[in-house]
C-alpha positions as a LaTeX table, in Angstrom:
\begin{tabular}{lrrr}
\hline
Residue & $x$ (\AA) & $y$ (\AA) & $z$ (\AA) \\
\hline
Unk1 & $-6.45$ & $-64.08$ & $-26.62$ \\
Unk2 & $-6.43$ & $-67.42$ & $-25.03$ \\
Unk3 & $-9.46$ & $-69.64$ & $-25.61$ \\
Unk4 & $-9.50$ & $-71.38$ & $-22.30$ \\
Unk5 & $-9.33$ & $-69.44$ & $-18.91$ \\
Unk6 & $-9.43$ & $-70.63$ & $-15.18$ \\
Unk7 & $-10.29$ & $-67.80$ & $-12.80$ \\
Unk8 & $-10.19$ & $-68.57$ & $-9.07$ \\
Unk9 & $-10.51$ & $-66.98$ & $-5.76$ \\
Unk10 & $-13.00$ & $-65.35$ & $-3.58$ \\
Unk11 & $-12.62$ & $-61.75$ & $-4.72$ \\
Unk12 & $-15.89$ & $-61.64$ & $-6.71$ \\
Unk13 & $-15.73$ & $-57.97$ & $-7.79$ \\
Unk14 & $-12.31$ & $-57.91$ & $-9.60$ \\
Unk15 & $-13.04$ & $-61.29$ & $-11.01$ \\
Unk16 & $-16.30$ & $-60.14$ & $-12.68$ \\
Unk17 & $-14.56$ & $-57.12$ & $-13.89$ \\
Unk18 & $-11.88$ & $-59.25$ & $-15.31$ \\
Unk19 & $-14.52$ & $-61.41$ & $-17.19$ \\
Unk20 & $-16.22$ & $-58.31$ & $-18.61$ \\
Unk21 & $-12.98$ & $-56.91$ & $-19.76$ \\
Unk22 & $-12.24$ & $-60.41$ & $-21.63$ \\
Unk23 & $-15.69$ & $-59.89$ & $-23.24$ \\
Unk24 & $-14.90$ & $-56.46$ & $-24.51$ \\
Unk25 & $-11.45$ & $-57.47$ & $-25.78$ \\
Unk26 & $-13.12$ & $-60.38$ & $-27.65$ \\
Unk27 & $-15.83$ & $-57.98$ & $-29.11$ \\
Unk28 & $-13.26$ & $-55.65$ & $-30.47$ \\
Unk29 & $-11.28$ & $-58.52$ & $-31.83$ \\
Unk30 & $-14.32$ & $-60.02$ & $-33.54$ \\
Unk31 & $-16.05$ & $-56.65$ & $-34.56$ \\
Unk32 & $-19.19$ & $-57.68$ & $-32.85$ \\
Unk33 & $-20.54$ & $-59.18$ & $-29.53$ \\
Unk34 & $-20.07$ & $-63.00$ & $-29.14$ \\
Unk35 & $-22.86$ & $-65.07$ & $-28.09$ \\
Unk36 & $-22.78$ & $-65.33$ & $-24.24$ \\
Unk37 & $-23.72$ & $-68.28$ & $-22.10$ \\
Unk38 & $-23.35$ & $-69.07$ & $-18.44$ \\
Unk39 & $-23.93$ & $-72.44$ & $-16.80$ \\
Unk40 & $-23.85$ & $-74.12$ & $-13.32$ \\
Unk41 & $-22.89$ & $-77.72$ & $-12.88$ \\
Unk42 & $-26.46$ & $-78.69$ & $-12.05$ \\
Unk43 & $-28.12$ & $-76.96$ & $-15.06$ \\
Unk44 & $-26.82$ & $-79.08$ & $-17.81$ \\
Unk45 & $-24.79$ & $-82.31$ & $-18.40$ \\
Unk46 & $-21.18$ & $-81.43$ & $-19.30$ \\
Unk47 & $-21.75$ & $-83.12$ & $-22.63$ \\
Unk48 & $-24.60$ & $-80.57$ & $-23.59$ \\
Unk49 & $-22.48$ & $-77.63$ & $-22.66$ \\
Unk50 & $-19.31$ & $-78.88$ & $-24.52$ \\
Unk51 & $-21.74$ & $-79.32$ & $-27.62$ \\
Unk52 & $-22.56$ & $-75.78$ & $-27.39$ \\
Unk53 & $-18.89$ & $-74.75$ & $-27.09$ \\
Unk54 & $-17.87$ & $-76.92$ & $-29.76$ \\
Unk55 & $-20.57$ & $-76.30$ & $-32.47$ \\
Unk56 & $-20.59$ & $-73.23$ & $-34.53$ \\
Unk57 & $-23.78$ & $-70.74$ & $-34.29$ \\
Unk58 & $-25.77$ & $-69.34$ & $-37.08$ \\
Unk59 & $-26.06$ & $-66.09$ & $-35.13$ \\
Unk60 & $-22.61$ & $-65.22$ & $-34.05$ \\
Unk61 & $-19.06$ & $-66.00$ & $-35.10$ \\
Unk62 & $-18.04$ & $-66.90$ & $-31.56$ \\
Unk63 & $-19.36$ & $-68.22$ & $-28.26$ \\
Unk64 & $-18.40$ & $-66.99$ & $-24.86$ \\
Unk65 & $-19.17$ & $-69.53$ & $-22.20$ \\
Unk66 & $-18.92$ & $-69.23$ & $-18.45$ \\
Unk67 & $-18.64$ & $-72.46$ & $-16.32$ \\
Unk68 & $-19.47$ & $-71.58$ & $-12.71$ \\
Unk69 & $-18.39$ & $-73.56$ & $-9.72$ \\
Unk70 & $-15.76$ & $-75.30$ & $-12.01$ \\
Unk71 & $-14.41$ & $-77.23$ & $-8.96$ \\
Unk72 & $-17.73$ & $-79.21$ & $-8.69$ \\
Unk73 & $-16.93$ & $-81.07$ & $-11.98$ \\
Unk74 & $-15.82$ & $-84.51$ & $-10.96$ \\
Unk75 & $-15.13$ & $-88.13$ & $-12.54$ \\
Unk76 & $-16.26$ & $-88.45$ & $-16.02$ \\
Unk77 & $-17.58$ & $-84.90$ & $-16.37$ \\
Unk78 & $-14.19$ & $-83.73$ & $-15.43$ \\
Unk79 & $-12.46$ & $-86.05$ & $-18.07$ \\
Unk80 & $-14.65$ & $-84.66$ & $-20.69$ \\
Unk81 & $-13.89$ & $-81.08$ & $-19.85$ \\
Unk82 & $-10.07$ & $-81.76$ & $-19.98$ \\
Unk83 & $-10.47$ & $-83.51$ & $-23.30$ \\
Unk84 & $-11.98$ & $-80.44$ & $-24.60$ \\
Unk85 & $-9.66$ & $-78.05$ & $-22.95$ \\
Unk86 & $-6.73$ & $-79.92$ & $-24.83$ \\
Unk87 & $-8.51$ & $-79.35$ & $-28.18$ \\
Unk88 & $-10.64$ & $-76.22$ & $-27.85$ \\
Unk89 & $-12.63$ & $-74.93$ & $-30.67$ \\
Unk90 & $-11.13$ & $-71.91$ & $-32.47$ \\
Unk91 & $-14.43$ & $-70.10$ & $-32.57$ \\
Unk92 & $-15.32$ & $-70.31$ & $-28.65$ \\
Unk93 & $-13.92$ & $-69.03$ & $-25.35$ \\
Unk94 & $-14.58$ & $-71.26$ & $-22.28$ \\
Unk95 & $-14.13$ & $-69.52$ & $-18.80$ \\
Unk96 & $-14.04$ & $-71.84$ & $-15.95$ \\
Unk97 & $-14.89$ & $-69.99$ & $-12.57$ \\
Unk98 & $-14.73$ & $-70.92$ & $-8.94$ \\
Unk99 & $-14.56$ & $-68.98$ & $-5.64$ \\
Unk100 & $-12.01$ & $-71.64$ & $-4.54$ \\
Unk101 & $-8.27$ & $-70.92$ & $-4.79$ \\
Unk102 & $-7.56$ & $-74.39$ & $-6.33$ \\
Unk103 & $-9.17$ & $-77.06$ & $-8.44$ \\
Unk104 & $-8.19$ & $-80.59$ & $-9.00$ \\
Unk105 & $-4.62$ & $-80.95$ & $-10.39$ \\
Unk106 & $-5.49$ & $-82.58$ & $-13.52$ \\
Unk107 & $-8.03$ & $-79.74$ & $-14.50$ \\
Unk108 & $-5.46$ & $-77.08$ & $-13.38$ \\
Unk109 & $-2.85$ & $-78.76$ & $-15.50$ \\
Unk110 & $-4.85$ & $-78.85$ & $-18.49$ \\
Unk111 & $-5.43$ & $-75.05$ & $-18.57$ \\
Unk112 & $-2.78$ & $-72.88$ & $-20.41$ \\
Unk113 & $-0.59$ & $-70.73$ & $-17.97$ \\
Unk114 & $-1.69$ & $-67.47$ & $-19.68$ \\
Unk115 & $-5.49$ & $-68.41$ & $-18.78$ \\
Unk116 & $-4.76$ & $-69.05$ & $-15.13$ \\
Unk117 & $-5.55$ & $-66.24$ & $-12.47$ \\
Unk118 & $-6.50$ & $-66.21$ & $-8.71$ \\
Unk119 & $-8.14$ & $-63.26$ & $-7.34$ \\
Unk120 & $-7.47$ & $-62.88$ & $-3.71$ \\
Unk121 & $-9.34$ & $-61.12$ & $-0.98$ \\
Unk122 & $-8.32$ & $-57.53$ & $-0.50$ \\
Unk123 & $-6.25$ & $-56.42$ & 2.44 \\
Unk124 & $-7.69$ & $-54.36$ & 5.10 \\
Unk125 & $-6.23$ & $-51.04$ & 3.85 \\
Unk126 & $-7.34$ & $-51.87$ & 0.35 \\
Unk127 & $-10.87$ & $-52.29$ & 1.41 \\
Unk128 & $-11.03$ & $-48.98$ & 3.19 \\
Unk129 & $-9.55$ & $-47.30$ & 0.21 \\
Unk130 & $-12.11$ & $-49.07$ & $-2.03$ \\
Unk131 & $-15.02$ & $-47.55$ & 0.09 \\
Unk132 & $-13.61$ & $-44.09$ & 0.35 \\
Unk133 & $-13.02$ & $-43.94$ & $-3.30$ \\
Unk134 & $-16.50$ & $-45.32$ & $-4.22$ \\
Unk135 & $-18.12$ & $-42.38$ & $-2.16$ \\
Unk136 & $-15.56$ & $-39.66$ & $-3.29$ \\
Unk137 & $-16.50$ & $-40.32$ & $-6.99$ \\
Unk138 & $-20.29$ & $-39.77$ & $-5.80$ \\
Unk139 & $-18.92$ & $-36.48$ & $-3.93$ \\
Unk140 & $-20.33$ & $-37.99$ & $-0.72$ \\
Unk141 & $-18.02$ & $-38.19$ & 2.30 \\
Unk142 & $-18.23$ & $-41.08$ & 4.79 \\
Unk143 & $-16.85$ & $-41.06$ & 8.31 \\
Unk144 & $-13.82$ & $-43.40$ & 9.28 \\
Unk145 & $-16.06$ & $-45.14$ & 11.75 \\
Unk146 & $-18.75$ & $-45.79$ & 9.25 \\
Unk147 & $-16.37$ & $-47.42$ & 6.97 \\
Unk148 & $-15.05$ & $-49.66$ & 9.77 \\
Unk149 & $-18.76$ & $-50.66$ & 10.49 \\
Unk150 & $-19.55$ & $-51.33$ & 6.98 \\
Unk151 & $-16.63$ & $-53.47$ & 6.42 \\
Unk152 & $-17.48$ & $-55.69$ & 9.50 \\
Unk153 & $-21.06$ & $-56.21$ & 7.98 \\
Unk154 & $-20.10$ & $-57.08$ & 4.51 \\
Unk155 & $-18.38$ & $-60.21$ & 3.16 \\
Unk156 & $-14.83$ & $-59.74$ & 2.06 \\
Unk157 & $-15.14$ & $-59.03$ & $-1.58$ \\
Unk158 & $-15.83$ & $-55.88$ & $-3.72$ \\
Unk159 & $-18.88$ & $-57.41$ & $-5.19$ \\
Unk160 & $-20.73$ & $-57.49$ & $-1.94$ \\
Unk161 & $-19.17$ & $-54.04$ & $-0.95$ \\
Unk162 & $-20.46$ & $-52.53$ & $-4.23$ \\
Unk163 & $-23.85$ & $-53.65$ & $-3.39$ \\
Unk164 & $-23.94$ & $-52.22$ & 0.18 \\
Unk165 & $-22.22$ & $-48.98$ & $-0.85$ \\
Unk166 & $-24.92$ & $-48.61$ & $-3.72$ \\
Unk167 & $-27.77$ & $-49.18$ & $-1.32$ \\
Unk168 & $-26.25$ & $-46.37$ & 0.89 \\
Unk169 & $-25.64$ & $-44.21$ & $-2.17$ \\
Unk170 & $-29.39$ & $-44.24$ & $-3.12$ \\
Unk171 & $-30.26$ & $-42.40$ & 0.12 \\
Unk172 & $-27.83$ & $-39.54$ & $-0.26$ \\
Unk173 & $-26.81$ & $-36.80$ & $-2.45$ \\
Unk174 & $-23.73$ & $-34.83$ & $-3.36$ \\
Unk175 & $-22.35$ & $-33.05$ & $-0.38$ \\
Unk176 & $-23.94$ & $-35.40$ & 2.25 \\
Unk177 & $-21.95$ & $-37.26$ & 4.80 \\
Unk178 & $-22.50$ & $-40.76$ & 5.91 \\
Unk179 & $-22.16$ & $-41.84$ & 9.74 \\
Unk180 & $-22.36$ & $-45.02$ & 11.53 \\
Unk181 & $-25.91$ & $-44.60$ & 12.42 \\
Unk182 & $-26.63$ & $-44.11$ & 8.61 \\
Unk183 & $-25.10$ & $-47.43$ & 7.92 \\
Unk184 & $-27.13$ & $-49.10$ & 10.53 \\
Unk185 & $-30.28$ & $-47.59$ & 9.81 \\
Unk186 & $-30.18$ & $-48.02$ & 6.09 \\
Unk187 & $-28.42$ & $-51.41$ & 5.64 \\
Unk188 & $-30.56$ & $-53.09$ & 8.33 \\
Unk189 & $-33.76$ & $-51.33$ & 8.15 \\
Unk190 & $-34.31$ & $-50.14$ & 4.64 \\
Unk191 & $-37.61$ & $-50.94$ & 2.82 \\
Unk192 & $-35.79$ & $-53.30$ & 0.51 \\
Unk193 & $-35.15$ & $-56.79$ & 1.83 \\
Unk194 & $-31.48$ & $-57.97$ & 1.94 \\
Unk195 & $-29.33$ & $-60.57$ & 3.70 \\
Unk196 & $-28.97$ & $-57.66$ & 6.43 \\
Unk197 & $-32.84$ & $-57.62$ & 7.14 \\
Unk198 & $-32.71$ & $-61.38$ & 7.05 \\
Unk199 & $-30.05$ & $-61.54$ & 9.50 \\
Unk200 & $-31.92$ & $-59.18$ & 11.71 \\
Unk201 & $-34.69$ & $-61.84$ & 11.96 \\
Unk202 & $-32.04$ & $-64.41$ & 12.55 \\
Unk203 & $-30.65$ & $-62.66$ & 15.62 \\
Unk204 & $-34.20$ & $-62.26$ & 17.08 \\
Unk205 & $-34.61$ & $-66.04$ & 16.47 \\
Unk206 & $-37.85$ & $-64.86$ & 14.47 \\
Unk207 & $-38.34$ & $-67.97$ & 12.16 \\
Unk208 & $-41.67$ & $-66.64$ & 10.48 \\
Unk209 & $-40.07$ & $-63.30$ & 9.92 \\
Unk210 & $-37.11$ & $-64.84$ & 8.30 \\
Unk211 & $-39.30$ & $-67.14$ & 6.14 \\
Unk212 & $-41.23$ & $-64.06$ & 5.03 \\
Unk213 & $-38.02$ & $-62.14$ & 4.10 \\
Unk214 & $-36.62$ & $-65.01$ & 2.15 \\
Unk215 & $-40.00$ & $-65.21$ & 0.30 \\
Unk216 & $-39.42$ & $-61.64$ & $-0.90$ \\
Unk217 & $-35.85$ & $-62.10$ & $-1.69$ \\
Unk218 & $-36.89$ & $-65.06$ & $-4.05$ \\
Unk219 & $-39.01$ & $-62.39$ & $-6.06$ \\
Unk220 & $-36.07$ & $-60.24$ & $-6.47$ \\
Unk221 & $-32.66$ & $-60.55$ & $-7.97$ \\
Unk222 & $-31.29$ & $-61.26$ & $-4.35$ \\
Unk223 & $-32.56$ & $-64.74$ & $-3.89$ \\
Unk224 & $-29.67$ & $-66.85$ & $-4.77$ \\
Unk225 & $-29.28$ & $-69.28$ & $-1.88$ \\
Unk226 & $-25.50$ & $-69.44$ & $-2.16$ \\
Unk227 & $-24.96$ & $-65.75$ & $-1.98$ \\
Unk228 & $-27.44$ & $-65.45$ & 0.88 \\
Unk229 & $-25.61$ & $-68.16$ & 2.85 \\
Unk230 & $-22.25$ & $-66.37$ & 2.19 \\
Unk231 & $-23.55$ & $-63.26$ & 3.61 \\
Unk232 & $-25.27$ & $-64.95$ & 6.49 \\
Unk233 & $-21.97$ & $-66.88$ & 7.32 \\
Unk234 & $-20.06$ & $-63.48$ & 7.49 \\
Unk235 & $-22.54$ & $-62.13$ & 9.95 \\
Unk236 & $-22.77$ & $-65.26$ & 12.10 \\
Unk237 & $-19.12$ & $-65.51$ & 12.48 \\
Unk238 & $-18.98$ & $-61.82$ & 13.67 \\
Unk239 & $-21.99$ & $-62.75$ & 16.19 \\
Unk240 & $-19.94$ & $-65.71$ & 17.40 \\
Unk241 & $-16.88$ & $-63.47$ & 18.00 \\
Unk242 & $-19.08$ & $-61.21$ & 20.33 \\
Unk243 & $-20.52$ & $-64.20$ & 21.96 \\
Unk244 & $-17.33$ & $-65.71$ & 22.86 \\
Unk245 & $-15.89$ & $-62.34$ & 24.38 \\
Unk246 & $-18.96$ & $-61.80$ & 26.30 \\
Unk247 & $-19.10$ & $-65.25$ & 27.64 \\
Unk248 & $-15.49$ & $-64.96$ & 28.56 \\
Unk249 & $-16.46$ & $-62.08$ & 30.84 \\
Unk250 & $-15.49$ & $-59.11$ & 28.83 \\
Unk251 & $-17.79$ & $-56.12$ & 28.89 \\
Unk252 & $-20.03$ & $-55.04$ & 25.81 \\
Unk253 & $-18.23$ & $-51.79$ & 25.31 \\
Unk254 & $-14.92$ & $-53.19$ & 25.21 \\
Unk255 & $-16.12$ & $-56.02$ & 23.14 \\
Unk256 & $-17.56$ & $-53.60$ & 20.38 \\
Unk257 & $-14.66$ & $-51.35$ & 20.52 \\
Unk258 & $-12.27$ & $-54.37$ & 19.93 \\
Unk259 & $-14.50$ & $-55.86$ & 17.11 \\
Unk260 & $-14.91$ & $-52.36$ & 15.68 \\
Unk261 & $-18.82$ & $-52.57$ & 15.93 \\
Unk262 & $-19.78$ & $-48.81$ & 16.20 \\
Unk263 & $-23.53$ & $-48.33$ & 15.34 \\
Unk264 & $-25.84$ & $-48.36$ & 18.32 \\
Unk265 & $-28.56$ & $-50.15$ & 16.54 \\
Unk266 & $-26.16$ & $-52.88$ & 15.33 \\
Unk267 & $-24.79$ & $-53.26$ & 18.80 \\
Unk268 & $-28.09$ & $-53.80$ & 20.27 \\
Unk269 & $-28.85$ & $-56.39$ & 17.48 \\
Unk270 & $-25.57$ & $-58.32$ & 18.48 \\
Unk271 & $-26.64$ & $-58.26$ & 22.15 \\
Unk272 & $-30.02$ & $-59.63$ & 21.22 \\
Unk273 & $-28.22$ & $-62.28$ & 19.22 \\
Unk274 & $-26.03$ & $-63.27$ & 22.17 \\
Unk275 & $-29.22$ & $-63.58$ & 24.29 \\
Unk276 & $-31.01$ & $-65.89$ & 21.78 \\
Unk277 & $-28.11$ & $-68.08$ & 20.82 \\
Unk278 & $-25.16$ & $-69.57$ & 22.77 \\
Unk279 & $-21.37$ & $-69.72$ & 21.26 \\
Unk280 & $-22.05$ & $-73.38$ & 20.94 \\
Unk281 & $-25.41$ & $-72.89$ & 18.84 \\
Unk282 & $-23.50$ & $-70.29$ & 16.64 \\
Unk283 & $-20.91$ & $-72.74$ & 15.95 \\
Unk284 & $-23.48$ & $-75.37$ & 15.15 \\
Unk285 & $-25.03$ & $-72.74$ & 12.62 \\
Unk286 & $-21.78$ & $-72.21$ & 10.87 \\
Unk287 & $-21.31$ & $-75.94$ & 10.38 \\
Unk288 & $-25.06$ & $-76.26$ & 9.27 \\
Unk289 & $-24.37$ & $-73.37$ & 6.76 \\
Unk290 & $-21.20$ & $-74.93$ & 5.20 \\
Unk291 & $-23.31$ & $-78.12$ & 4.77 \\
Unk292 & $-26.23$ & $-76.32$ & 3.11 \\
Unk293 & $-23.88$ & $-74.26$ & 0.99 \\
Unk294 & $-22.55$ & $-77.56$ & $-0.63$ \\
Unk295 & $-25.98$ & $-78.87$ & $-1.18$ \\
Unk296 & $-27.08$ & $-75.50$ & $-2.86$ \\
Unk297 & $-24.36$ & $-75.67$ & $-5.22$ \\
Unk298 & $-25.20$ & $-79.31$ & $-6.20$ \\
Unk299 & $-29.15$ & $-78.98$ & $-6.78$ \\
Unk300 & $-31.16$ & $-77.29$ & $-9.52$ \\
Unk301 & $-31.98$ & $-73.56$ & $-8.80$ \\
Unk302 & $-35.62$ & $-74.43$ & $-8.45$ \\
Unk303 & $-34.79$ & $-76.70$ & $-5.54$ \\
Unk304 & $-33.02$ & $-73.95$ & $-3.58$ \\
Unk305 & $-36.31$ & $-72.36$ & $-2.20$ \\
Unk306 & $-37.62$ & $-75.33$ & $-0.41$ \\
Unk307 & $-33.88$ & $-76.11$ & 0.84 \\
Unk308 & $-33.44$ & $-72.75$ & 2.07 \\
Unk309 & $-36.69$ & $-72.84$ & 4.20 \\
Unk310 & $-35.36$ & $-76.01$ & 5.75 \\
Unk311 & $-32.17$ & $-74.50$ & 6.42 \\
Unk312 & $-33.74$ & $-71.46$ & 8.17 \\
Unk313 & $-35.90$ & $-73.94$ & 10.34 \\
Unk314 & $-32.90$ & $-75.80$ & 11.21 \\
Unk315 & $-30.74$ & $-72.96$ & 12.05 \\
Unk316 & $-33.40$ & $-71.48$ & 14.47 \\
Unk317 & $-34.87$ & $-74.51$ & 15.90 \\
Unk318 & $-34.16$ & $-75.09$ & 19.57 \\
Unk319 & $-31.44$ & $-77.64$ & 20.45 \\
\hline
\end{tabular}
């Protein structure tokens, strides 16, 4: 096995499966589990990280270290990282991960070819097949329009698809069938708070409700700001598409057919959103989301909560 990997691209599900496969291969090779670490750029200085990678451990013969958002390392930090990559420790595996499709040429050039892989977004037909296969394995059927509706709700990677499908799966048993109303009712109106219920408050322009849902998300495993912003971006882009078509004089029924939005409750939600936001406001929100995404990736995790509160206020304030 390689000792240095560079795994890029937006397809998080396949990327995580690949990382898990690397760990399994390494465990088989070693005969025991390696020590596992994961770091974001804001958590530790690169010198501390490289010290962990380079120095042997009393508890395991090997260290398996993930560096997330690897594209964020710049200047002297990147220089130190490249120096390590050129002479890596034999008893450690370093995996650089980013959702971007490219990193700085110097960093890319330092990683051996055999350790580089880009995970691209799935084609539309592959996403549909993925969803049908997920429920087929559970012995549950899902209608074609329900799949279309689901895919229009969820960010384009199998990690997010798996989360949404798992939520749906909780409410059904073998032999059941899932329709568009089920997708709407469960993903947007289930008791468990999620990016879907947060977006519901966003379309209603309900700041107090949105802040309350985010507070609940922080107490669960779904409170990561970068992931939430990704999910909101996906939804706001769809709402902007609806707003532009309606503002252009197209009727709601034709708009929803064209954009494959089939669930009645979701259609009502989008109509509410277009009443509460103009297309210009939605474009501003997308710019704001990209700005806060960059900020969220560069601060410590404990700073994300107040930052997310500010983001929600800025997003829903009147222009």
